[in-house]
BAVOBA-313278 format. One record per residue: x, y, z of N, C-alpha, C in turn. Coordinates in steps of 0.2 Angstrom, whole numbers, plus 2048, in hexadecimal, padded with zeros to 3 digits. Layout:
BAVOBA-313278
XYZXYZXYZ;...
This chain:
BAVOBA-313278
8667417EF8697447E986D7407E5;86973E7DF86C7397DA87273D7D7;87773A7D687D73D7D28817417D6;8807427DC8847477E08897437E4;88F7447E38947407E78947417EE;89473C7F289473D7F989A7397FC;89D73D8018A373A8058A173880C;8A373280E8A07308148A473281A;8AB7348198AF73681E8B373C81C;8B57408218BA74581F8C0745824;8C47418238CA7408278CF746827;8D174882D8D674E82D8D375582C;8CD75582A8CB75C8298C976082F;8C675C8338C475F83A8CA76083E;8CF75C83E8D575D8428D976383F;8D97638398DE7698368DA76F838;8D47708378D07768388CE77783F;8CF7728438CC77284A8C577384B;8C17708468BA7718468B776A848;8B176B84C8AE76584E8A776384A;8A775D8478A275B84389D757847;89775784589275384889374C847;89174884C89274184C88D73E847;89073984388C73683E88A73B838;88E74083788C74583188E74282B;88A74382688C74181F88E74781B;89374581689674B81389574A80B;8957508078947508008997557FD;89A7547F789E7597F389B7607F3;89F7657F489C76C7F489A76D7ED;8947717EC8917727E689277A7E4;89577A7DE8957817DA88F7827D7;88E7887D488878A7D08887857CA;88E7857C788E7817C188C7797C2;88F7777C788E7707C988776E7CB;8847737CE87D7737D08787727CA;87A7777C58767777BF8777707BB;87D76E7BB87E7677B887A7627BB;8797627C287675C7C586E75D7C5;86C7637C68657647C88617697C3;86576D7BF8627717BA86376F7B3;8607737AE8607717A78657777A4;86B7757A587077A7A286F77C79B;86D77779786C77879086777D78E;86177C79285B78079185D787794;86178879986278E79C867792797;86C78E79487079278F86D794789;868790787864792781860798783;85D79878985979E78B85D7A478B;8637A478E8677AA78E8697AC787;86A7A778386D7A977C8677AB777;8617AA77985B7AC77585B7B3775;85A7B676F8597BE76F8537C0773;8537C677584D7C97798477C9775;8487CB76F8427CC76A83F7C5769;8437C07698407B976883C7B776E;83F7B977483B7B777A8357BB77A;8357C177982E7C57798297C2774;82B7C076E8277BE7698247B776C;8287B376F8267AD7718207AE777;8217B377B81D7B47808167B777D;8167BB7788107BE77580C7B8772;8107B376F80D7AD76C8097A9771;80C7A87778097A577C8037A877F;8037AF77F7FD7B37817F87B277C;7FA7B27757F57B27707F17AB770;7F57A67727F279F7737ED79F778;7EE7A377D7E97A47837E27A7781;7E27AA77B7DC7AD7797D77A8775;7D67A37797D279D7767CB79E77A;7C77997797C179977D7C2798785;7C67937877C779378E7CB799791;7D079C78D7D37A278F7CF7A8790;7CA7A878B7C57AE78C7C17AD792;7BF7A77937BB7A67997BE7A77A0;7C57A57A07C97A77A67CA7AE7A7;7CB7B27A17CB7B97A27C47BC7A4;7BF7B97A27B87BC7A47B77BB7AC;7BA7B57AE7B97B37B57BD7B87B9;7C37BA7B77C87BE7BA7C57C57BB;7C17C77B57BF7CE7B57B87CF7B8;7B47CA7B97AE7CA7BC7AD7C57C2;7B07C77C87B07C27CD7AA7BF7CF;7A47C27CE79D7BF7D079D7B87CC;7A07B77C679F7B17C37A37AC7C7;7A77AD7CB7AB7A97CF7A77A77D6;7A57AD7D97A37AB7E079B7AA7E0;7977AD7DB7907AC7DC78E7A57DB;7917A17D778F79A7D77907967DD;7947987E27967957E87937997EE;78E79E7EC78B7A27F178679E7F6;78779E7FC78379A80177D79F803;77779E7FF7727A27FF76E7A2806;76E79C80976A79C81076F79F815;77579E8157797A081A77B7A881A;77C7AA81377F7B181277A7B6810;7747B480D7707B980A76D7BE80F;76A7BB8157687C081A76D7C581D;7737C281E7787C782077A7CC81B;77A7CA81577C7CF8107767D480F;7707D280F76A7D780F76A7DC814;76B7D981B76B7DE8207717E3820;7777E081F77D7E481E77C7E9819;77A7E78137797EC80D7747F180F;76E7F08127697F581376C7FA819;7707F781E7737FB823778800820;77C7FE81B78180281877E807814;77880581077580980C77280F810;76F80E81576C81381A77181881C;77781681D77D81A81F77F81E819;77F81B81378281E80D77E82480B;77782480D77382A80B77583080E;77583181577883781877F838817;78383381778A83481678C83680F;78983480A78A83680378883D802;78383F80578184680578684B809;78884880E78D84C81279484D80F;79684780C79D84880879C84B802;79684C7FF7958507F97978587FB;79485A80179686180379D861804;7A185C8067A885C8077AB85D800;7A885A7FB7AB85B7F47A98617F1;7A58657F47A386C7F179E86B7EB;79A8657EC7958647E678E8637EA;7888647E77828637EA78185C7ED;77D85B7F277C8557F677A84F7F1;7768507EC77384B7E87798477E5;77E84A7E37848477E07888427E4;7878437EB78A83E7F07868387F0;77F8387EE77B8327EE77C82F7E7;77E8327E278082F7DC78682B7DD;78B82E7E179282B7E27918257E7;78B8257EA78A81F7EF78681A7EB;78481B7E57818157E17858127DC;7878167D778A8137D17918107D3;7958137D779C80F7D879A8097DC;7958097E17948037E57927FD7E0;78D7FF7DB78B7FA7D77907F77D2;7957FB7D079A7F97CC79F7F57CF;7A17F77D67A57F37D97A37EC7DB;79C7EB7DC7997E57DE79A7E07D8;79B7E27D279B7DE7CC7A37DD7CA;7A77E17CD7AE7E17CB7B37DF7D0;7B17E17D67B67E17DC7B77DA7DF;7BD7D97E27BE7D27E57BE7D37ED;7BD7D87F07BD7D97F77B57D77F9;7B57D27FC7AE7D07FE7AB7D4804;7AF7D78087AC7DB80D7AD7E380C;7AF7E58067B17EC8057AA7F0803;7AA7F68067A47FA8047A7800801;7A58027FB7A88087F87A280D7F8;7A58137F57A08197F57A481F7F7;7A18247FA7A482A7FB7A9829801;7AF82D8017B482C8067B7833808;7B783480E7B883B8107BF83E80E;7C483A80E7CB83C80B7CA83E804;7C783A8007C783B7F97C28417F8;7BD8427FB7B88487FB7BC84E7FD;7C084E8027C48548037C98567FE;7CD8517FB7D18527F67CE8557F0;7C88527EE7C48547E87C285B7E9;7BF85C7EF7BC8637F17C28687F0;7C88677F27CD86C7F27CE86D7EB;7CF8687E67D086A7DF7CA86D7DC;7C486C7DE7BE86F7DC7BE8767DE;7BF8787E47BF87F7E67C58837E3;7CB87F7E17D08837DE7CE8857D7;7CB8807D37C98817CC7C38857CB;7BE8857D07B88887CF7B688B7D6;7BA8917D87B98947DE7B28987DF;7B08997E57AA89C7E77AB8A47E5;7A78A77E27A88AE7E17A98B27E8;7AC8B87E77AE8BB7EE7A88BE7F1;7A38C07ED79D8C37F07998BE7F4;7988B87F17958B37F478D8B37F3;78A8B87F17838B97F07818B77E9;7808B17E877E8AF7E17778AE7E0;7748AF7DA76D8AD7D876D8A67D7;7668A47D776589D7D676889A7CF;76889E7CA76B89C7C477389B7C4;7768A17C777D8A17C877F89B7CD;77B8997D277D8947D677D88D7D2;77888C7CE7778867CA77D8867C5;77F88B7C278588B7BE78B8897C1;78C88C7C779288B7CB7928837CD;78D8817D078C87A7D178E8757CB;78B8777C678C8737C07948737BE;7978787BF79E8797BD7A28747C2;7A08757C87A48717CE7A28697CD;79C8677CB79B8607CA79F85E7C4;7A08627BF7A48607B97AB85F7BB;7AE8637BF7B58627C17B585C7C5;7B185B7CA7B18557CE7B084E7CA;7AC84E7C57AB8497C07B18487BC;7B484D7BA7BA84C7B67C08497BA;7C084B7C17C58487C57C48407C6;7BE83E7C67BC8377C77BE8347C0;7BC8377BB7BE8347B47C58337B3;7C98387B57D08387B47D48337B8;7D28337BF7D582E7C37D38277C2;7CD8267BF7CB81F7BD7CF81D7B7;7D08227B27D48207AC7DB81E7AE;7DE8227B37E48217B57E581A7B9;7E08187BD7E08127C07E080C7BB;7DC80D7B57DB8087B07E28077AC;7E580D7AB7EC80D7A87F18097AD;7F080A7B37F58067B87F37FF7B8;7EC7FD7B77EA7F67B77ED7F37B0;7ED7F77AB7F07F47A47F77F27A5;7FB7F67A98027F57AA8037F07B0;7FE7EE7B37FE7E97B98027EC7BF;8007F27C08037F67C68007F67CC;7FC7F07CE7F97F07D47FE7F07DA;8047EE7D88097EE7DE80B7F47E0;8087FA7DD80A8017DF8078027E6;8027FE7E87FE7FF7EE8037FE7F4;8087FA7F380D7F97F88117FF7FA;8128047F581680A7F781280E7FC;80C80E7FC80881180280880D808;80D80D80C80D80981280880B817;80780681B80180782080280D824;80880F82780981682A80781C826;80981B82080782181B80082181A;7FC81C8197F581C8187F181E81E;7F381C8247F081E82A7F182582C;7F782782B7F982E82D7F5833828;7F58318227F183581D7EA83581F;7E68308207DF8308227DE834829;7E383382D7E28378347E383E833;7E884082F7E984782E7E384A82A;7E18468257DB8498217D5849825;7D484582A7CE84682E7CE84C832;7D484F8347D58558377D385B833;7D585A82C7D385F8277CB85F826;7C88598267C18598267BD85C82C;7C085B8327BD85E8387BD865837;7C38688357C386F8357BF87282F;7BF86F82A7BB8728247B4872825;7B186E82A7AA86E82C7A8872831;7AD8768347AB87B8397A7880837;7A88838317A388882F79C88682E;79B88082C79487D82B79187C832;79587A83779387883D79087F841;79488483F79388B84378E88F83E;78C88D83878889183478C897831;79289783079689C82D79789B826;7958A08227968A081A79D8A2818;7A289D81A7A989F8197AB89B812;7B089E80E7B289B8087B789580B;7B88908077BC88B8097C388C807;7C788B80C7CF88C80B7D2886808;7D68878037DA8827FF7E18837FF;7E587E7FD7EC87F7FD7F087D803;7F687F8047FA87E80A7F7882810;7F88808167F688381C7EE88581C;7EA8818187E38828177E088181E;7E287C8227DF87B8297E088182D;7E688482D7E78898327E389082F;7E38908297DF8968267D7895828;7D588F8277CE88E8297CD890830;7D188D8357D088F83C7D089683D;7D589A83A7D58A183B7CF8A4839;7CC8A28337C68A58307C08A4835;7C089E8387BA89C83C7BB8A0843;7C18A18457C18A484C7C08AC84B;7C18AE8457C08B58437B88B7843;7B58B283F7AE8B383E7A98B0843;7AC8AD8497A88AA84E7A38AE851;7A38B485279E8B88547988B8850;7988B78497938B78447908B0843;7928AB84878F8A48477878A4848;78489F84577D89F84677B89A84C;77789D851775899857771893855;76D89485076988E84E76D88884B;77188A84777588484477A882849;77D88684D78188385377D87F857;77788085977387C85D772875859;77087585376F86F84F77586B84F;77B86E84E78186A84E783867854;78186B85A78386886177E862862;77886386077385D86277585785D;77785885777885385277F84F855;78485385778A84F85978884C860;78484F86478284B86A77E845869;77B84486377883E86277D83985E;78083C85978483785578A834858;78E83885C79483585F792830864;78D83186978C82B86D78A825869;78682686478382086078981C85D;78E82085A79481D85879881985D;79881B86379C81886879881186A;79181286A78D80C86C78E807867;78E80986078F80485B79680085C;79B80485E7A280185E7A27FC865;79F7FF86A7A07FB87079C7F5871;7967F586D7917F086E7907EC867;7957EC8637957EA85C7937E285C;7957DF8627947D786278D7D6865;78A7DB8687837D986B77E7DC867;77F7E186377A7E485F7797E0859;7737DE8577717DB8517737DE84A;7737E584B7757E98457777F0848;77C7F384577E7FA8487787FF848;77880384D77280884D77480E848;76F80F84377081483E76F81B840;77481D844773824847772829842;77682983C77682E83776F82F835;76B82A83376582A83076082D835;76082B83B75C82D84075D835841;76383784176483E84276284283C;76283F836760843830758843830;75583E83274E83E83374B843838;74E84383E74D84884374E84F841;75485083F75585783D75185A837;74F85583274B85882D744859830;74185583473B85683773B85D83B;74085E83F74186484374186A83F;74586A83A74687083673F871832;73B86C83073586D82C730870831;72F86D83772A86F83C72B87683E;73287883F73487E84273588483D;73588283773788783273E88A833;74388683574988983674D88C830;74B88A82A74E88D82474C894823;74689582574389C8237448A1829;74389E82F7438A283574A8A4838;74F89F8377568A083975B89F834;75989F82E75D89E828762898828;75F89382B76388C82B76488A824;76A88882276C88581B76987E81B;76587C81676287681576487380E;76386C80E76586980876186B802;75B86C80275786E7FD7548687F9;7528697F374F8647EF75485F7EC;7538597ED7588547EA7548517E3;7588527DD7548507D77538497D7;74E8477D574C8407D474F83C7CE;7508367CE7538327C975B8337C8;75D8327C27648327C17668387BC;76C83A7BC76E83F7B776F83C7B0;76F8407AB77083D7A477883C7A4;77A8367A27818347A178483879C;78A83B79D78E83F79879583F79A;7998407957A083F7967A384679A;7A784579F7A984C7A27AD85079D;7AD85679F7B185B79A7B885979A;7BB8577947C28567947C685C794;7C38627947C78697947C986979B;7C68667A07C88677A77CF8627A9;7D085D7A57D58597A67DC85C7A7;7DE8617A27E58637A37E68677AA;7E086A7AD7E186E7B37E18697B9;7DF8637B87DE85E7BE7E38597BE;7E88597B97ED8547B97F18527BF;7F38587C37F78577C97F38547CE;7EC8547CE7E88517D37E684A7D2;7E78477CC7E58417CA7E983B7CD;7EF83C7CD7F38377D07F28367D8;7F283B7DC7F183A7E37EA8377E4;7E58397E17DE8377E27DE82F7E0;7E182D7DA7E28267D87E58227DD;7EB8257E07EF8217E57EB8207EB;7E88257EE7E48247F47DE8207F3;7DB8207ED7D581C7EC7D88147EC;7DD8137E87DF80C7E87E280A7EF;7E680E7F27EA80C7F87E580A7FD;7E080F7FF7DB80E8047D7808803;7D58077FC7D08017FB7D47FB7FB;7DA7FB7F87DE7F47F97E07F2800;7E27F78047E47F680B7DE7F380F;7D87F680E7D27F48117D07ED80F;7D07EC8087CE7E58067D37E0808;7DA7E28097DF7DD80B7DD7DB813;7DC7E08177DA7DF81E7D57DA81F;7CF7DB81B7CA7D681C7CA7D0819;7CE7D08137D07C98107D47C5815;7D97C88187DD7C481D7D97C2823;7D47C68257D07C482B7CC7BE829;7C97BE8237C47B98217C77B481D;7CD7B481C7D17AF8187CE7AE811;7CF7B380D7CE7B28067D37B7803;7D47B77FC7D97BB7F97D57C07F4;7D97C57F37D77CB7EF7DC7CB7E9;7DA7CE7E47DF7CF7DE7E07D77DE;7E67D97DF7E77E07DF7E67E37D8;7E87E07D37E77E37CC7E07E37CB;7DC7DE7CD7D57DE7CB7D17E47CF;7D47E57D67D17EB7DA7D37F17D6;7D97F27D37DA7F87CF7D67F97C9;7D47F37C67CF7F37C07C87F57C3;7C67F27C87BF7F47CB7BF7FB7CD;7C37FE7D07C38057D27C480A7CD;7C88087C87C980C7C27C280C7BE;7BF8067BD7B98067B97B380A7BD;7B38097C37AE80C7C87AF8147C7;7B58167C87B581E7C77B48207C0;7B681C7BB7B581F7B47AE81F7B2;7AA8197B37A38197B179F81D7B6;7A081E7BC79C8227C079D8297BF;7A382B7BC7A48327BA79F8347B5;79D8307B17988317AB7918337AE;7908317B478A8337B878B8397BD;79083D7BC7928437C07948417C7;79783B7C87998397CF7A083C7D0;7A283D7D67A983F7D87AD8397DA;7B48397DB7B88347DC7B68307E2;7B68297E27B48257E77B981F7E9;7B881C7EE7BC8167F07B98127F6;7BC80E7F87BA80A7FE7BA80F804;7B680E8097B581280F7B680E815;7BA81281A7BB80E8207B580D824;7B08128257AB8118297A680C827;7A480D82079F80881E7A180181D;7A880081C7AA7FA81B7AA7F6822;7AC7FA8277AB7F782E7A47F6830;7A07FA82E7987F982F7967F382B;7987F28257967EC8217987E6825;79E7E68277A07E082B79C7DE831;79B7E48357987E383C7917E183B;78E7E38357877E28347867DB831;78B7D783078A7D082D78B7CF826;78E7D482278F7D381B7947CD81A;7937CA8147977C481379A7C580C;7977C88077997C88007987CF7FD;79A7D07F77987D67F37917D77F2;78D7D17F37867D27F17837D77F6;7867D97FC7837DE8007837E57FD;7877E67F87877EC7F47817ED7F0;77E7E87EE7787E97EA7727EB7EF;7727E87F576C7EB7F976E7F27FB;7747F47FC7767FB7FD7737FF7F8;7747FD7F27728017EC76B8027EC;7677FD7EE7607FD7EE75D8037F2;7618037F875F8097FD7608107FA;7668117F77688177F47638187EE;7628137EA75D8147E57568167E7;7548147EC74D8167EF74D81D7F1;75281F7F37538277F575382B7EF;7578297EA75782D7E475182D7E0;74D8287E07478277DC74182A7E0;7408287E673A82A7EA73B82E7F0;74082D7F47408307FB7448367FB;7478397F674B83F7F67478457F9;7418467F773D84C7FA73D84C802;73E84780573E84680C74484A80F;74984B80B74F84E80E75085580C;74A85880A74A85F80874D86480E;74A86381474B86781975186581E;75586181B75B85E81F760864820;76286682676786B82776E869824;77186D82177886B81F77D86B825;77B86E82B77F86D83177F866833;77A86283277985B83477E857830;77E85982978385582578A856827;78C85D82979385E82C79485A832;78F85983679085583C79184D83A;78E84B83578F844833796843830;79884982C79F84882A7A4848830;7A384B8357A884B83B7A784583E;7A18428407A083C8437A3836840;7A38368397A68318357AD830835;7B08368387B88368387BA83283E;7B682F8427B882C8497BD827848;7BD8228437C281D8427C9820840;7C882583C7CF82883A7D282C840;7CE82F8447D283284A7D482D84F;7D18288507D38238547D981F852;7DB82084C7E181D8497E781F84D;7E78258507EC8288537EE82585A;7EA82085C7EB81C8627F0817861;7F281685A7F78118597FE814859;7FF81A85A80581D85A80A81A85F;80881A86580D81786A80F810869;80A80C86680C80586481180585E;81080A85A81480A85481B80C856;81C81185B82281385E82680D861;8228088648268038678287FE862;8247FD85D8257F885882B7FA853;82A80085082F80284B82F80A84B;83580C84D83681484D836817846;83881384283881583B831816838;82D81283982681283782281883B;82481984282281E845824825842;82A82684082C82C83D82882D836;82782783282382882C81C82B82E;81982883381282A835812831837;81783383B81783A83D81883F838;81D83E83381F84282E819843829;81583D82781083E82380A842826;80984082C80384483080484B830;80A84D83280C85483380B85882C;80E85482780E85782080785881E;80285381F7FB85481D7F8859821;7F985A8277F585F82B7F8866829;7FE86782980186E828800870820;80286B81C80286D8157FB86C812;7FA86680F7F486480C7F485C80B;7EE8598097EE8528097F2850803;7F28537FD7F68517F77FE8517F9;8008577FC8078587FD809853803;80585280880684E80D80784680B;80384480680483E80380A83D7FF;80C8427FB8128427F88188417FD;81884680281E84680781E83F80A;81883C80C81883681081B83080C;81983080581C82A80182382B800;8268317FF82D8327FE831831804;82E83380A83283281083282A812;82C82781082C82081183181C80D;83281E80783681B80283E81C805;83F82280784582480984782080F;84381F81484481A81A847814817;84481181284680B80F84D80B80D;84F81080985581180785A81280D;85881681285D81781785E81081B;85980C81B85A80681F85F80181B;8608028148657FE81186C801812;86C80781487280B81587580981C;8718068208738068278747FE829;8747FA8248757F382687D7F1828;87E7EC82B8847EA82D8867E482A;88C7E482788F7DE8248917D982A;88F7D38298907CE82E8957C982D;89A7C883189F7C383189D7BD834;89D7B783089A7B183389F7AC835;89D7A883A8A27A383D89E79D83E;8A179783E89E79083E89C78F846;89678D84789478A84D89778384E;89A78285489D77B855898776855;89A77085289576A85189076B84D;88F77084988A77184488D77483D;88877483888A77783288877E831;88678183788378883688878D837;88879283388C79883388879E835;88A7A183B8867A683E88B7AC83F;8887B284088C7B88418907B8847;8977BA84689C7B984C89A7BE851;8997BC8578987C085D89D7BE862;89F7C28678A37C086C8A07BC871;8997BC8728967B88778947B1874;8957B086E8947A986B89A7A5869;89A79F86B8A079B8698A0799862;8A279D85E8A279B8578A979B854;8AB7968508B279584E8B3799847;8B979D8478BB7A18428C279E83F;8C279B8398C87988368CD79D834;8D379D8378D87A28358D97A282D;8D97A882A8DA7A98238D37A981F;8CE7A78238C77A681F8C37AC822;8C07AF81D8BB7B581F8B47B381C;8AF7B281F8A87B181C8A47B781E;8A27BB81989E7C181A8977C0817;8927C381A88B7C48178897CB817;8877CD8118857D481087D7D480F;8797D68148727D581486F7DB812;8707DD80B86D7E380986D7E3801;8697E67FD8697E67F68707EA7F5;8737E97EF8797EC7ED8787F07E7;8777F67E88757FB7E387A8017E4;8788077E087D80D7E087D8107E7;87780F7EB8778127F187B80F7F6;87C8087F58808047FB8878027F8;8898047F288F8017F08958047F4;89580A7F689A80D7FA89B809801;89580880489680580A8987FE809;8967FA8048987F48038A07F3802;8A27F87FE8AA7F87FD8AE7F9803;8AB7FE8078AF80080D8AF7FA812;8A97F68128A87F18178AD7EB815;8AD7E980F8B27E480C8B97E680D;8BB7EC80C8C27EE80D8C47EE814;8BF7EF8198C17EF8208C27E8822;8BE7E38208BE7DC8228C47D981E;8C67DB8188CB7D78148D27DB815;8D27E08188D87E48188DA7E7811;8D67E980D8D77EC8078D77F3807;8D47F680C8D47FE80C8DA80180D;8DA80880B8E080C80C8E080E813;8E68108158E781281C8E481981D;8E281A8238DF8218248D7821824;8D481C8218CD81C8208C981A826;8C481D8278C081B82E8BD81582D;8BE8108318BB80A8318B380A833;8AF80782F8A88078308A6802836;8A080383989E7FF83E89C7F883C;8A07F383E89E7EC83C89C7E8842;8997E283F8977DD84489C7D8845;89E7D784C8A27D184D8A97D4850;8AD7D08538B37D38568B87D5851;8BC7DA8528C17DD84D8C77D984E;8C77D384B8CD7CE84B8D07CD844;8CF7D28408D27D18398D97D1838;8DD7D483D8E47D583D8E77CF83F;8E47CA8428E77C48448EB7C083F;8E87BF8398EB7BC8348E87BE82D;8EC7C08288E97C28228E47BD81F;8DF7C081C8DA7BC8198DC7B9812;8DC7B38128DE7AF80B8D87AD807;8D27AC80A8CC7AA8078C67AE80A;8C27B18068BC7B48088B67B1804;8B17B08088AA7AD8068A57B3807;8A27B580189D7BA8018967B7801;8937B780688C7B48068877BA803;8857B87FD8807BD7F98797BB7FA;8777B77FF8707B680086C7BC802;86F7C180586B7C780786B7CC802;86F7CB7FD86F7D07F78697CE7F3;8637D27F385D7D07F085E7D27E8;8617D87E78627DA7E08697DE7E0;86B7DF7DA8717E37D98707E77D2;8727ED7D28727F17CC8797F17C9;87A7F57C48807F57C08867F87C4;8847FD7C888A8007CD88C7FA7D2;8877F77D58897F27DA88C7EC7D7;88A7EA7D188E7E47CE8957E67CC;8967EC7CA89D7EE7C88A17EE7CF;89E7F07D48A27F07DB8A47E97DC;8A07E47DB8A27DD7DC8A77DB7D8;8A77DD7D18AC7DB7CD8B37DE7CF;8B37E57D18B97E87D38BB7E57D9;8B77E27DE8B97DF7E48BD7D87E2;8BA7D57DD8BD7CF7DA8C47D07D8;8C57D67D48CC7D77D18D07D97D7;8CE7DD7DC8D37DF7E28D47D87E6;8D07D47E78D17CE7EA8D67CA7E7;8D67C97E08DA7C57DC8E17C87DC;8E27CF7DC8E87D27DD8EB7D27E4;8E77D17E98EA7D17F08EB7C97F2;8EA7C57ED8EB7BE7EF8E57BB7F3;8DF7BE7F38DA7BB7F78D57B77F2;8D37B17F48CF7AD7F08C87AF7F2;8C47B27ED8BD7B47EE8B87AE7EC;8B47AD7F08AE7A87EF8A87AB7F0;8A37AB7EC89C7AD7EC8977A87ED;8937A97F288E7A37F48877A67F4;8827A27F287B7A37F28797AA7EF;87B7AB7E98797B07E58727AE7E1;86D7B27E28677B07DE8687B27D7;8637AF7D38647AF7CC8657B67C9;8617BB7CC8617C27C98687C57CA;86A7C47D18717C77D28767C47CE;8767BD7CE87B7BA7CA87B7BC7C3;8757BD7C08757BF7B98787C67B8;8777CB7BD8797D27BD8817D27BD;8837CE7C288B7CD7C388E7CA7BD;88B7C57BA88E7C27B488E7C77AE;8897CB7AD8897D07A888E7D67A9;88F7D77AF8947DC7B189C7DA7B0;89D7D37AF8A37D17AD8A67CD7B3;8A27CA7B88A57C77BE8A97C17BB;8A77BD7B68AA7B77B48B17B87B1;8B27BF7B08B97C07AD8BE7C17B3;8BB7C17B98C07C27BF8C07BC7C3;8BA7B87C38BA7B27C78B87AC7C2;8B97A67C58B77A07C18B079D7C3;8AD79A7BF8A67977C28A77927C8;8AD7907C98AF78B7CF8AF7907D5;8AF7967D58AE79A7DB8A779D7DC;8A279A7D989B79C7DB8987967DD;8967967E48937907E788C7917E9;88878C7EA88178C7EB87F78E7F3;88478D7F788378E7FE889790802;88979380788E79580B89278F80E;88F78A81089278481289678180C;89478180689877E80189E7837FF;89D7898008A378E7FF8A878D804;8A678C80A8AA78C8108AE785810;8AB78080E8AE77980D8B477A808;8B277D8028B777E7FD8BD782800;8BB7888048C178C8078C578880B;8C278480F8C67808148CB77B811;8C977880B8CE7748078D3778804;8D277F8028D77838008DC785805;8D978680B8DD7888118E1782814;8DF77C8138E27768158E5772810;8EA77480C8ED7708078EF769809;8F076780F8F27618118EC75C813;8E675F8138E075C8158DE75780F;8D875580F8D575080A8D5753803;8D574F7FE8D57527F78CE7547F6;8C97517F98C27527F78BF7567FD;8BD75C7FC8BA7608018B375E802;8B075E8088A975B8098A576080D;89E75F80C89976380F89475F813;89276181988D75D81D88775C819;88475781987D75681687875681C;
């Protein structure tokens, strides 16, 4: 420390205060904030920065950004927005290509039946699920940063989109529609689903422009897992009519799950034995295959494609037995070949779907970002949350031009991609090739596929979401608050709806954070003998408390919600409160009546931020301490908190010499003030 005065000895200070210093300890002069800036900071530059008008600072920032619009700056921007330009030159072709090809083909095979199944969940024809399994995957391969992420149709988003579609374009009460009327109804529903994808994509791009990728943190892990688990139960119940062959209208809104159960139980005698048999056989094959893939994932070279095997077997059985004509089994029918003509979704639908856009956008980004983060941590690479926001926004926006519905990363196919040996985003191209072959050439082979099989695929794909409930006991042991967030969100999703459950879960999760700041304890600190450490005073620890000196640490943000607790806590410790007030619960022995407090050190290291109300509370505390003859010292204020306190007028109540860089410096200054007969230079251990 060049320029820092150092005292070699401290005669009399240890004796006067009855403190034990370590042998051979070196001492230095206590540092105030002002002195620290003089020694280690650029006080002139800081004062000029504070004096500079806000408009001038903004203009200077814009000029700096304008200078970045050069050739190298444009190339850096292109590298940031097109990640393949960064990872493709370093691609290890011999080591990774085979794994990406096998994983991509495996995922593509699963995308075909799963896409058609989730299209029915969205209340649109099955072929639009294939479109949604092609265009978003291709776009994310070019724009995404998650190397192991698989995008496409997602059950939760399909359920949310289907609820909006059924609300805006309901099925006629009679239910007996001609071919032309059915085509018109499907076209209207496809238009609404595409408008939802367009609106949610535009919303995510707006969030990207504002650099709001940090919003994903507001959907905590308990909220996301409870949301997906509750939505899985909705998917299961909504597929019961298709499993049983019951032509029931889809229930939407609050209590839809219970309404569907009641309708199914009422119509159960009219169920179709043929479709019930197909459903039972399909589940008897799909569920064990799922378990085999999970239990023997390390031994199998590639997961068993149970879905495509079931699709082929059911199609052959239905064709050879004429189940569609003899037993009126509902089949997929003709899948149009090629791609639809690109067109802009109807903007007339946007005012009616505004309330649905934000939940869909939040679920899309939160699920995708959390999945990408999990595998990025596992395989030790980083993702860019704002670039992920950009990738999913562009993916939904552009794919909506081809009549796709909202899409995101999916739990099942992402896990399948990793298990099959995928290494990079290149696996998405191989997945697209499989889906493209179905759209161009193999579509007629799915003509006789029973829709009951697609319902079974929907249910079997919910396995991972249902098994998330196994984590509840562990969550109870780790954090009761997170357990409460999980249960409240899950109950709200199941009883009300996915949209309302999401809103309730986010609000309740944020309220728990606020409640935690309300329940913190102000810590009274004491000096551990023979050290320079100040620790919370407890009766079981041998800590020294200097008479007349009170060192307090407030480990919480200081804002309008905590200002009352902060005031009551300080009044109790310093004896400033009026009689008759109930003393709050404090940490440490209640010995404040032993001797009046003459010097108080407020450790601000735990105050991460302060608003105007909290800053005024500190200013009022300084005034009351000055009137009561108590010398107030502040220690370890971060720059943001110190700036807020200064703007609130703190320096009108205290001097800069009362602001210290650490608790040790403030305590050394306090000891000198309490011991006027001690040394003239107070010292701090180095």
